[in-house]
C-alpha positions as CSV (number, residue, x, y, z in Angstrom):
1,M,16.8,-0.3,-5.9
2,T,15.8,-3.0,-3.4
3,F,12.9,-2.8,-1.1
4,D,14.1,-2.0,2.4
5,P,11.2,-0.8,4.5
6,A,13.3,-0.4,7.6
7,A,15.3,2.4,5.8
8,L,12.2,4.5,5.3
9,V,11.6,7.5,7.5
10,S,8.3,9.1,8.7
11,T,9.1,12.6,7.6
12,P,9.0,14.0,4.1
13,A,12.1,13.8,2.0
14,E,13.8,17.1,1.1
15,G,11.8,18.8,-1.7
16,R,8.7,16.6,-1.4
17,S,5.3,17.9,-0.7
18,C,1.7,16.7,-1.3
19,G,1.0,19.7,-3.5
20,T,-2.1,18.9,-5.4
21,C,-2.1,15.2,-4.5
22,T,-5.0,14.1,-2.2
23,L,-5.3,10.4,-3.2
24,C,-4.7,9.3,0.4
25,C,-8.0,11.1,1.3
26,K,-9.8,8.6,-1.0
27,V,-8.1,5.2,-0.7
28,F,-7.8,4.7,3.1
29,D,-10.3,4.1,5.9
30,V,-10.4,6.9,8.4
31,P,-12.6,5.6,11.2
32,S,-12.5,8.8,13.2
33,L,-14.2,10.5,10.3
34,E,-16.4,7.5,9.4
35,K,-14.8,7.4,6.0
36,P,-14.5,4.1,4.3
37,A,-11.7,3.1,1.9
38,G,-12.4,4.0,-1.7
39,Q,-14.5,7.0,-1.1
40,W,-13.4,10.7,-0.9
41,C,-13.3,12.1,2.6
42,K,-16.1,14.6,3.0
43,H,-13.5,17.2,4.0
44,C,-11.2,16.6,1.1
45,L,-11.0,19.2,-1.7
46,P,-9.6,17.0,-4.4
47,G,-6.5,18.5,-6.0
48,R,-6.4,21.2,-3.3
49,G,-6.1,19.6,0.1
50,C,-8.0,19.2,3.3
51,G,-10.9,21.4,4.2
52,I,-10.3,20.9,7.9
53,H,-6.5,20.9,7.7
54,E,-6.0,22.7,11.1
55,T,-8.3,20.3,12.9
56,R,-7.8,17.1,11.0
57,P,-7.4,13.8,13.0
58,Q,-4.0,12.9,14.3
59,H,-4.0,9.9,12.0
60,C,-4.1,12.2,9.0
61,R,-1.5,14.6,10.5
62,A,1.0,11.8,11.0
63,F,0.6,10.2,7.6
64,H,3.2,10.4,4.9
65,C,3.0,8.1,1.9
66,M,6.2,6.4,0.7
67,W,6.5,8.8,-2.2
68,M,6.8,11.6,0.3
69,T,9.4,9.9,2.4
70,A,11.5,8.0,-0.2
71,S,13.3,10.5,-2.3
72,W,14.5,7.7,-4.6
73,L,11.0,7.1,-5.9
74,A,10.7,9.0,-9.2
75,D,7.9,11.5,-9.9
76,E,5.7,8.9,-11.7
77,W,5.3,7.2,-8.3
78,K,3.5,10.2,-6.8
79,P,0.0,8.9,-6.0
80,E,-1.8,11.5,-8.1
81,R,0.1,10.2,-11.1
82,S,0.4,6.5,-10.3
83,K,-3.1,6.2,-9.0
84,F,-2.0,4.3,-5.9
85,V,-0.5,5.1,-2.5
86,L,2.5,3.2,-1.2
87,T,3.0,2.5,2.6
88,T,4.6,-0.1,4.8
89,D,2.8,-2.0,7.5
90,P,4.4,-1.0,10.8
91,A,4.0,-4.5,12.3
92,T,4.9,-6.8,9.3
93,R,7.0,-4.3,7.3
94,N,5.1,-5.5,4.2
95,L,4.9,-3.0,1.3
96,L,1.2,-2.0,0.9
97,V,-0.2,-0.6,-2.3
98,Q,-3.5,1.0,-1.9
99,V,-5.0,1.5,-5.3
100,D,-7.6,4.1,-6.4
101,P,-10.7,2.0,-7.1
102,G,-11.5,4.3,-10.0
103,Q,-8.2,2.9,-11.6
104,P,-8.0,-0.6,-10.3
105,R,-5.4,-1.9,-12.8
106,A,-3.1,1.1,-12.4
107,W,-0.6,-1.0,-10.3
108,R,-0.2,-3.4,-13.3
109,Q,1.1,-0.7,-15.6
110,D,4.7,0.0,-16.6
111,P,7.0,0.8,-14.9
112,F,5.1,-0.1,-11.6
113,Y,4.3,-3.8,-12.1
114,A,7.9,-4.8,-13.0
115,Q,9.2,-3.0,-10.0
116,F,6.7,-4.6,-7.7
117,K,7.9,-8.0,-9.0
118,R,11.5,-7.0,-8.3
119,W,10.6,-5.8,-4.8
120,A,8.7,-9.0,-4.2
121,Q,11.8,-11.0,-5.1
122,S,14.1,-9.0,-2.9
123,A,11.7,-8.9,0.1
124,L,11.2,-12.7,0.1
125,A,14.5,-13.4,1.8
126,E,13.3,-11.3,4.8
127,N,9.7,-12.8,4.8
128,K,8.3,-9.5,3.6
129,H,5.7,-9.2,0.9
130,V,4.1,-6.8,-1.6
131,I,0.3,-6.6,-1.0
132,V,-2.0,-4.7,-3.3
133,F,-5.4,-3.5,-2.1
134,V,-8.3,-2.2,-4.1
135,N,-10.5,-1.1,-1.3
136,K,-10.3,-4.2,1.0
137,A,-9.7,-6.8,-1.7
138,A,-6.1,-7.9,-1.6
139,T,-3.7,-9.4,-4.1
140,V,-0.2,-10.6,-3.0
141,V,2.5,-10.0,-5.6
142,L,5.0,-12.8,-5.6
143,P,8.0,-13.2,-7.8
144,D,6.4,-16.0,-9.8
145,R,2.7,-15.1,-9.7
146,D,0.0,-12.9,-8.1
147,V,-2.4,-14.4,-5.6
148,E,-5.8,-12.8,-5.1
149,V,-6.8,-13.5,-1.5
150,G,-10.1,-11.6,-1.5
151,I,-11.5,-9.2,1.1
152,I,-9.4,-8.6,4.2
153,G,-11.8,-7.8,7.1
154,P,-11.1,-6.6,10.6
155,G,-8.9,-9.2,12.4
156,D,-8.2,-11.2,9.2
157,S,-4.6,-11.9,8.4
158,L,-2.5,-13.5,5.7
159,S,-0.4,-16.7,6.1
160,F,2.7,-17.2,4.1
161,Q,4.4,-20.6,3.8
162,K,7.7,-21.1,2.0
163,R,8.3,-24.5,0.3
164,V,11.2,-25.7,-1.7
165,T,10.5,-27.2,-5.1
166,A,12.6,-28.3,-8.0
167,H,12.1,-24.8,-9.4
168,G,13.2,-23.0,-6.3
169,V,11.4,-21.5,-3.3
170,L,7.7,-20.9,-3.7
171,V,5.4,-19.1,-1.3
172,D,1.9,-20.3,-0.6
173,V,-0.5,-17.6,0.6
174,K,-3.8,-17.9,2.3
175,K,-6.2,-15.7,4.2
176,V,-6.8,-16.6,7.8
177,S,-10.3,-15.4,8.7
178,A,-10.8,-13.8,12.1
179,A,-14.1,-15.7,12.2
180,A,-12.2,-19.0,11.9
181,G,-10.3,-18.3,15.1
182,A,-13.3,-17.3,17.1
């Protein structure tokens, strides 16, 4: 299957539910709850759900990971099994992989890593990318290599430059610091 973020929907696919999965409550920042990425939300009941489900922030209410919305992702991609949460960036449409910091190499395991490489290849034609985060440290998965770009802070961005070589098209990646533009 090719990576087509535009085809994703924001509602759960038929038959999909969070069930016992609560990994999103650990891997993401939730500013309204003063919860940093990589730490369990103080309201999360791991394996059971949200302790403030009825009054949880709108950000949490609206969130559905890619496993929930993409019925073509097999069960091993469910975050509680894979140890990462897949999403797409609404502005760039890049595939984002937010990894459980307790399992920082989970994304490099089979069958995930090989699929990330295939998605990186298919997304390249549309200037989209696969970006893996362990907390705020980012690694860009490219067809030919992985590029560790370091901590992505508020206002930081990534710059992607294609260049043609004798071996085909290569992509150069660099972090653009918000401080550099100030």
